[in-house]
Steps between C-alpha positions, in 0.01 A plus 500: 500500500270491200294188431647230266289631213402853432374625162742794514788254458374353171705744282815345652439157344539588134845663529616238756408214271639673188828610652578268795339166419695217666640716780419393856650796687251780429303691758227754464562831677181678605579869519319805623517744209461797739830402670708443188786752474574491124232595256272216385452501123224297338621363168407248239449459129241736353151352547624241747491468875719749685740373764668698783873547473737659748834632366717519805541322830182391674496623861434205734236688703278491192491117507197395699513120424720239336320202350618182332423490131387136473501283192218270401538138405567600139793722609326833434467760770155509652316624808255209517482253785624229260849651504753252620825686552 
């Protein structure tokens, strides 16, 4: 399982806080792109960060880890050790 904090997970925090703030049932799926069946498309607004999207069912063998997406004391999602959920 990946460590509690990994810089590659930082792009997850912006969308999670913008779209799912207040939820306490989210998990982070760590996937192996080489094993994903459907095509992975990187999309985003022009000039902004691109995010991977999969349009179709994600095959379970591509999931290499499932991690809790903890919230910090202020309720925002975070990967710091100060997370309390």
